[in-house]
C-alpha atoms as one frame of an Amber mdcrd trajectory, in Angstrom:
protein
  51.196 -11.087 -26.309  49.817 -13.816 -24.006  50.436 -11.699 -20.827  48.825
  -8.725 -22.523  45.774 -10.784 -23.263  45.383 -11.893 -19.557  45.661  -8.671
 -18.278  42.734  -7.277 -20.626  40.579 -10.203 -19.568  41.120  -9.520 -15.908
  40.280  -5.962 -16.480  36.867  -7.236 -18.183  35.581  -9.364 -15.367  34.549
  -6.468 -12.990  32.264  -4.966 -15.470  29.440  -7.480 -15.052  29.725  -7.389
 -11.309  29.791  -3.630 -11.353  26.578  -3.812 -13.553  24.982  -6.047 -11.207
  25.872  -3.988  -8.133  24.351  -0.813  -9.776  21.270  -2.502 -10.750  20.749
  -3.668  -7.297  21.247  -0.323  -6.034  18.762   1.021  -8.508  16.178  -1.650
  -7.575  16.499  -0.731  -3.888  16.164   2.803  -4.777  12.902   2.259  -6.916
  11.411   0.000  -4.257  11.617   2.852  -1.747   9.174   4.879  -4.061   6.552
   1.901  -4.069   3.199   2.666  -3.109   2.282   1.585   0.508  -1.329   1.011
   1.609  -1.871   1.216   5.515  -4.877   0.083   7.557  -5.209   1.989  10.647
  -7.920   1.484  13.307 -10.380  -1.134  13.785 -12.405  -1.951  10.782 -14.723
  -4.829  11.729 -16.075  -7.013   8.681 -19.466  -6.089   7.371 -20.495  -9.659
   8.301 -19.771  -8.923  12.048 -21.596  -5.517  11.775 -24.835  -7.086  10.602
 -24.670  -9.522  13.373 -25.262  -6.690  15.799 -29.157  -6.292  16.363 -30.734
  -3.475  18.377 -32.680  -4.498  21.346 -30.830  -7.913  21.563 -27.216  -7.614
  22.110 -25.508  -5.985  25.129 -22.241  -4.008  25.706 -20.493  -7.355  26.406
 -21.867  -9.076  23.301 -20.612  -6.110  21.220 -17.202  -6.284  22.739 -16.942
 -10.006  22.055 -18.032  -9.646  18.408 -15.927  -6.505  17.443 -13.423  -5.981
  20.087 -12.851  -2.840  22.254 -14.248   0.363  20.660 -11.850   2.862  19.086
 -13.354   5.621  21.221 -15.880   6.146  23.670 -17.888   9.254  23.413 -16.940
  12.164  25.524 -20.304  13.476  26.398 -22.298  10.417  25.943 -20.850   7.271
  27.634 -23.469   5.151  25.873 -21.986   5.589  22.452 -19.000   3.476  21.011
 -17.171   4.227  18.026 -15.263   1.941  15.771 -13.165   3.882  13.488 -10.831
   2.619  10.801  -9.510   3.959   7.526  -7.237   2.605   4.524  -4.582   5.014
   3.199  -2.025   4.892   0.409   1.114   6.688   0.596   3.464   7.173  -2.521
   7.152   8.439  -1.935   7.011  12.013  -0.281   3.539  12.864  -1.464   0.686
  13.671   1.084  -1.138  10.433   2.202  -4.625  10.030   0.439  -7.419   8.453
   2.387  -8.922   5.595   0.262 -11.662   4.527   2.562 -12.973   5.357   5.917
 -15.615   3.520   7.916 -16.970   4.760  11.189 -19.492   2.252  12.953 -21.562
   3.916  15.841 -23.279   1.821  18.449 -25.604   3.693  20.868 -26.596   1.766
  23.879 -29.885   2.277  25.988 -30.143   2.813  29.830 -30.335  -1.029  30.143
 -26.977  -1.552  28.380 -28.455  -3.134  25.282 -27.970  -1.868  21.613 -30.338
   0.987  20.829 -29.075   2.034  17.560 -26.187   1.252  14.979 -24.998   3.491
  12.284 -22.205   3.162   9.745 -20.428   6.457   8.465 -18.159   6.505   5.443
 -15.726   9.023   3.805 -18.476  10.812   2.086 -20.063  11.527   5.453 -16.944
  13.346   6.731 -16.550  17.228   7.079 -13.479  19.109   6.665 -12.557  21.592
   9.331 -10.552  24.779   9.234  -8.377  24.988  12.489  -8.169  28.282  14.116
  -4.697  29.845  14.057  -5.246  32.430  16.783  -2.744  32.761  19.606  -3.774
  32.481  23.327  -2.561  35.766  25.123  -0.488  35.048  28.180  -0.371  37.198
  31.331   3.064  38.873  32.146   5.414  41.539  30.722   7.175  41.289  27.369
  10.908  41.138  27.640  13.440  42.033  25.287  16.702  39.885  24.925  18.951
  41.871  27.277  15.958  41.806  29.937  15.703  38.060  29.700  19.503  37.616
  29.935  20.371  40.120  32.649  17.011  40.369  34.424  17.740  37.887  37.151
  20.953  39.734  38.195  20.507  40.814  41.904  17.479  38.667  42.474  18.930
  35.876  44.463  17.330  35.264  47.982  18.919  34.039  51.213  19.441  30.123
  52.123  16.075  30.240  53.865  14.203  31.374  50.650  13.256  34.595  51.931
  14.223  37.528  49.491  17.080  39.930  50.881
């Protein structure tokens, strides 16, 4: 009888361990679904943006205060853009933009700040990408022409066709 009790006790001890392992696996699985907040780009502080005064600061001053710009205008090299956004992602859902800030610095011909502008999420515009296909030159070949089309088209060693 005493032997039988020892065996039963030995069987009961793995249950708390198994419960603990299952709980840990569940906790890890749920933590994978936690909401992630990502900050991307260069989001200067509002205090630093307020320090930039038109007509006073130069390109070097702006670079020293805010760092290098996220982008320089393609068509106007006198415009610098500091772009940053805060996004949230949850599991497999599409990310959602919480905040977006674009700080535009325009420089005059002398290299001093001419104008500053701050744009937010509400100033953005949705675009509708065009899904047209650009036509290419040449013939349309079927599968057999692509596979067997080069048979007999080999040139000589000098590179001249035979």
